[in-house]
Structure formats: structure tokens, C-alpha cells
C-alpha positions, 0 to 999 in steps of 0.5 A, a space after each residue: 618618802 615624804 609622807 609620815 605615818 603611824 607605826 604600832 607595836 603589839 607587845 604580848 605575853 603569849 602562852 602555849 594556847 594558840 587560840 588564845 594568842 590569836 585572839 589577844 593579838 587580834 584585839 591589840 591589832 584592832 586597837 592599834 588600827 583604831 589609833 591610826 597605825 598603818 604599819 602594825 608589828 607583833 612580836 616573835 612567837 606571836 602565837 606560841 611560846 611552847 618550850 623547845 622540843 616535842 611540845 612545839 612540834 606537836 602544836 605546829 603545822 605546815 604553812 598551808 595548814 597553819 590556823 593563825 596565818 589566814 586569820 591575820 591575813 583576813 584582819 590585815 585586809 579588813 583593817 587595810 593595814 600593813 600587818 607584820 607578824 613577828 614570827 610564827 612557828 611553821 613546821 618544815 619537817 618532822 623534827 624542825 619548824 621555821 621561826 618565820 616572820 610574815 609581812 601582810 599587805 592591806 590586801 591580805 596578801 603575803 608580801 614577804 616572809 623571812 626565816 630567822 637566820 641566827 638561832 639562840 643556843 645559849 647557856 646563861 650564868 643563871 642556869 637558863 639553857 636555850 637550844 633553839 637549833 634543836 627544833 628550829 631550822 635556820 634561814 639562809 637569806 636576807 629579806 627586804 620589802 618595799 612599803 609605801 614609805 620606804 624599804 623594810 628589812 626583816 629580822 628576828 630577835 637574836 639576829 640583833 647581835 649580828 651587825 653585818 646583817 643590819 649593815 646589809 640592810 642599810 647598804 640595801 636602801 632600807 629606811 626601816 628595820 624590824 626586830 620582833 623579839 622574845 628577849 630573855 629577862 636576863 639578856 634584855 636587862 643587859 643589852 636590849 636598849 643599847 643594841 637596838 639603838 646601835 643598829 639604828 645609829 649605825 645605819 641611819 634607819 628607824 628600828 621597830 621592835 615588838 617584844 614579848 614581856 613578863 612571866 609566861 604560863 610555862 615560866 619563861 620570863 621575857 624582857 618586854 620594852 618594845 621599842 620604836 627608835 629613830 635613825 639618830 638613835 632616839 627612843 620615840 616610843 617604848 613599852 613596859 613589861 605588860 601587854 599593850 600597844 606602843 605607837 609613834 609617828 614616823 617621818 621617813 625624811 628623818 632617814 635622809 637627814 641622818 644620812 646627811 649628818 653622818 654619811 657612814 654608809 658611803 664610807 665602808 671600805 673593803 679590808 683584809 683581816 690579818 
């Protein structure tokens, strides 16, 4: 827990072209590794920003035939990094995909995978409508993985709005929480920063959140602003709207220090709602 390391976030503006997205992500992953990052995270929907519905289903594959995953596994092994692919759309039936995150070890092995639990079904005041559940099958379990520097909790985007999930990470000994995302421009402007910082502060954890940003080829607008946040709630690094690499030095000892200053994880109590 005493060793520092560099964490990097790959901010993207993914399209509906999977090959193009794989190439763009790979180039920025290489850039991050070249800057000394040992843990590299990409955003939600790394390889496909197709709209919900038939387009997404027609462009996705079962995990054993997904074209992106083998490329990223080879890349992690080549670069000797922990590579966290924020999410890929993995076909699980004729009508649904899983929004699935993959943590890949420096040996190119899948160390953990997580299916997004909370699905974004929302009607926004500006007329935007999202029905993730129409084509995405929800996950049903919490996933953590042990990195060389401490335990990581895996989540995706809309999960951010459910604090009890992150409390479970904190109580489960996580030092780091991953929240790769494709937040909308509208909700991002209102809530992105405050929710990210809250999840870090509440649990005394680092929060690592690679994001999609800008206007995509299909017209969707995402907020960007990839964030690395310290366990005291301080923003250590932040992206803007455009694609690029966000990087920060991480000192896991800051987690212990935060828990000592505000030991709220030891003060949870059971209660009855009335």
C-alpha cells in the first residue's frame, strides 16, 4: 500500500465504427503507458457509441467472438500495464447486450469483469430520451479486484447515482473506485463533478473516471471532463471536452490518511426506516 503509481484515463469521442475506436483507444493507451502509467482506464462504450436498438445489436458479438477484447488483451501484455476497458457491448442474447467492463492484467489475462447494474432509462427536460434497458441486460453483482496497490471497485456511469453501491466498496476495503462513463452533456453539467467528489469523500477512496466527450458522429453529446479524485475529494487531474490522456500520481497512503481524519466507515449503524 505504500508504493505510488501513475494512473491514466483515456478520454474518447467514440463513433459507431468499432475498428476506428479500437485504433484510437490503442493509440492513447500507448501514449499513457509511454508517460509511465501502470493503470490505464478507458471510458464506457469504448468501442461502440451506436444508439440503442437494432444498430447496437447488429454491431455486437458474444464475448468469445468480440473483436476488441483480444486486441486489448495483447496490448496490456505488450505494455505490461493494468488495462481497464471501461465497457464493451457484449451480446448475451438475440435482443440484449451486457454493458461489460474488463480489467486486464499485465499478463493479458482478464482479472475481473463487471456488468453495469443500474441502467439509464431517462426522459430529460430538453427532449432527450434514453432507454438503456431496451437493449441492455443489467448485471446483478458487485465486483472488486486486487491491484498491486490496493483493491479496486468496478462500476459504470449511471451507477454513480447509487451511493449504497459505493459504500459497499468502501466497507469492502477498496482504495480505488472506477467509474468509466458516457455522461450526457445535460446531466454532466449539473451533476458530474459533485457526484464524483461525493463518492470519493464518503468512502475515503480515489475515484478514477474516464469519460466520453463531445459531439459524436451519431449526434449524441457527452460531457467529457475525465476525473482523477483523491480520497479527500480533491481533483488531482481533469480532462476537458476533447479526446486525450489524463494522468496523475497516486499515493495509496492517502486512503489511510483520509480514513484516519474522518473514520466514517467505522461508524455505519443499522437502522429501521419508519
